Each structure stands twice: as C-alpha cells, then as structure tokens.
PLY file of the C-alpha trace (Angstrom):
ply
format ascii 1.0
element vertex 150
property float x
property float y
property float z
element edge 149
property int vertex1
property int vertex2
end_header
5.21 16.44 -8.61
1.86 14.73 -9.21
1.29 12.00 -11.75
-0.68 8.83 -12.32
-0.33 5.40 -13.87
-2.87 2.68 -14.58
-3.64 -0.30 -12.36
-6.42 -2.63 -13.53
-9.57 -0.42 -13.51
-8.06 2.58 -11.73
-5.53 5.34 -12.09
-3.02 5.44 -9.26
-2.27 9.08 -8.53
0.94 9.84 -6.67
2.22 13.08 -5.19
5.96 12.83 -4.70
9.29 14.58 -4.65
12.53 12.69 -5.15
12.16 9.56 -3.00
9.44 10.94 -0.71
5.82 9.92 -1.37
3.22 12.30 0.08
0.07 10.50 -1.02
-1.19 7.71 -3.25
-4.83 7.69 -4.33
-6.77 5.24 -6.44
-9.13 7.05 -8.83
-11.51 5.96 -11.57
-9.72 5.43 -14.88
-8.95 8.58 -16.90
-9.26 10.93 -13.90
-5.70 10.78 -12.58
-3.22 13.61 -12.99
-1.10 13.60 -16.13
2.47 13.41 -14.96
5.17 10.99 -13.93
4.96 8.39 -11.17
8.14 7.09 -9.52
9.54 4.10 -11.38
9.45 1.78 -8.32
5.68 2.38 -7.98
5.07 1.67 -11.68
7.16 -1.51 -11.56
5.39 -2.69 -8.39
1.94 -2.19 -9.94
3.08 -4.01 -13.09
4.19 -7.01 -11.01
7.85 -6.49 -11.88
9.02 -5.52 -8.38
8.17 -6.92 -4.99
8.91 -3.70 -3.16
8.91 0.04 -3.68
12.58 0.28 -2.85
13.96 3.79 -2.90
10.65 5.41 -1.94
9.61 6.36 1.58
6.29 7.58 2.92
6.26 11.10 4.29
4.38 9.84 7.37
7.28 7.51 8.24
9.63 10.50 8.30
7.50 12.27 10.90
6.43 10.78 14.20
2.67 10.88 13.82
-0.08 9.26 15.83
0.01 6.07 13.76
3.76 5.85 13.05
4.25 2.69 15.13
1.36 0.99 13.31
2.64 2.05 9.89
6.13 0.78 10.71
4.68 -2.59 11.70
2.63 -2.80 8.49
5.70 -2.05 6.38
7.29 -5.18 7.88
4.61 -7.52 6.43
6.39 -9.44 3.66
5.29 -9.25 0.02
2.59 -11.79 -0.74
1.69 -12.30 2.92
-0.95 -10.83 5.19
-1.41 -10.07 8.88
-4.67 -9.52 10.71
-5.73 -6.31 12.41
-5.81 -8.32 15.65
-2.27 -9.68 15.26
-0.85 -6.23 14.60
-2.83 -4.85 17.56
-1.44 -7.58 19.85
2.11 -6.95 18.62
1.74 -3.25 19.44
-0.41 -3.54 22.58
-3.23 -1.57 21.03
-6.71 -2.29 19.66
-7.66 -3.76 16.28
-9.98 -0.77 15.76
-7.03 1.62 16.07
-5.11 -0.45 13.53
-8.12 -0.28 11.19
-8.39 3.48 11.66
-4.70 3.89 10.87
-5.14 1.84 7.69
-8.16 3.93 6.68
-6.11 7.11 7.15
-2.97 5.77 5.47
-2.00 8.43 2.92
0.47 6.20 1.09
-0.94 2.74 0.38
1.58 0.54 -1.44
4.49 2.21 0.40
2.71 1.36 3.66
1.02 -1.78 2.29
-2.32 -1.60 4.09
-3.78 -4.05 1.55
-1.81 -6.76 3.43
-3.82 -6.13 6.62
-6.87 -8.36 6.71
-9.71 -9.21 9.04
-9.77 -12.31 11.24
-12.61 -13.78 9.18
-12.23 -12.04 5.83
-10.39 -9.55 3.74
-11.40 -6.42 5.70
-11.94 -3.05 4.08
-10.15 -0.79 1.62
-11.04 2.72 0.50
-12.19 3.67 -2.06
-12.95 0.17 -3.39
-12.43 -3.30 -1.90
-11.66 -4.61 -5.40
-8.35 -2.70 -5.27
-7.29 -4.69 -2.21
-8.37 -7.92 -3.89
-6.39 -7.09 -7.04
-3.26 -6.11 -5.09
-3.37 -9.30 -3.01
-3.98 -11.39 -6.16
-1.04 -9.69 -7.92
1.29 -10.40 -4.99
0.09 -14.00 -4.69
0.61 -14.56 -8.42
4.12 -13.03 -8.44
5.16 -14.84 -5.25
3.94 -18.15 -6.70
6.01 -17.71 -9.87
9.10 -16.87 -7.79
9.87 -13.84 -9.93
12.73 -11.76 -8.55
12.96 -7.98 -8.52
14.25 -6.50 -11.75
0 1
1 2
2 3
3 4
4 5
5 6
6 7
7 8
8 9
9 10
10 11
11 12
12 13
13 14
14 15
15 16
16 17
17 18
18 19
19 20
20 21
21 22
22 23
23 24
24 25
25 26
26 27
27 28
28 29
29 30
30 31
31 32
32 33
33 34
34 35
35 36
36 37
37 38
38 39
39 40
40 41
41 42
42 43
43 44
44 45
45 46
46 47
47 48
48 49
49 50
50 51
51 52
52 53
53 54
54 55
55 56
56 57
57 58
58 59
59 60
60 61
61 62
62 63
63 64
64 65
65 66
66 67
67 68
68 69
69 70
70 71
71 72
72 73
73 74
74 75
75 76
76 77
77 78
78 79
79 80
80 81
81 82
82 83
83 84
84 85
85 86
86 87
87 88
88 89
89 90
90 91
91 92
92 93
93 94
94 95
95 96
96 97
97 98
98 99
99 100
100 101
101 102
102 103
103 104
104 105
105 106
106 107
107 108
108 109
109 110
110 111
111 112
112 113
113 114
114 115
115 116
116 117
117 118
118 119
119 120
120 121
121 122
122 123
123 124
124 125
125 126
126 127
127 128
128 129
129 130
130 131
131 132
132 133
133 134
134 135
135 136
136 137
137 138
138 139
139 140
140 141
141 142
142 143
143 144
144 145
145 146
146 147
147 148
148 149
C-alpha cells in the first residue's frame, strides 16, 4: 500500500504493508500518492505521538550493511539528538559511514535520522534540511509541553 499525508510544506509518502514500512519519502506538497498512511505515522507527524509504535522498518528485519547503525539510531530518545561522531564511537566505525547510512535510510521517522546531528551544527537531510529542522522543532515543542502518547 502507498499513501501520503501532509507535514508542514511536504507530503510524506509511505509504502507499507501491515506493520512493515518499506520507505518514507518527503515530497513537495500535492505530489504524494493518494492513499492511506499508517495511523502511528500520521499521529507522530501531527505531534500526538512520541513514537511510531507498532511500525517497523523493513531494513531492521533484514541484516543489511547498516543494520547496526540503524539500530543505534532507533535508540535515540524522542526530542534528543546524538552526533555522527558519538554514534560512530559507540559502534567503532567512522562518522562518515554513519552519515552515509543516514543518507541511505529508506525509512526516516521509523529510523529517526533527523535526530543525528553534526558536531558543530545540524548536519544534512535529504531532500531538504528544513524537514530535519521542522521535525526537531516538533519534537522539542512536544517534549517541552510534556504531552504523553495518545
């Protein structure tokens, strides 16, 4: 199933089946697929959930080249960040490899690559750095209000 829902200036397109998410893409508004998006994803993007509980990334089900990096990124708490360097140290790898894994992450939000930041700045995010800024701002705002999952 493929569907999309709005998030700020973008459509968030999701390919999924039951609880498995195959990809999440941010697209310019009005260009996303017309179909349903899993409820946990919609609630997360609306700031009504602090996790995407009940959904799992397809890449976490298969042992791929970046699985250990993705598993570490999933452990970053909502509203917090970790640097590429910190994750690299934790996993005895290089920050560049962590960055490459984030760039190739097919399921942002489920594997919250927006929470991975540079040592001296926010780092990158494809296709638009403003998406990362908006996601981090959303999480900061919700964490500050102390809102619980619904």
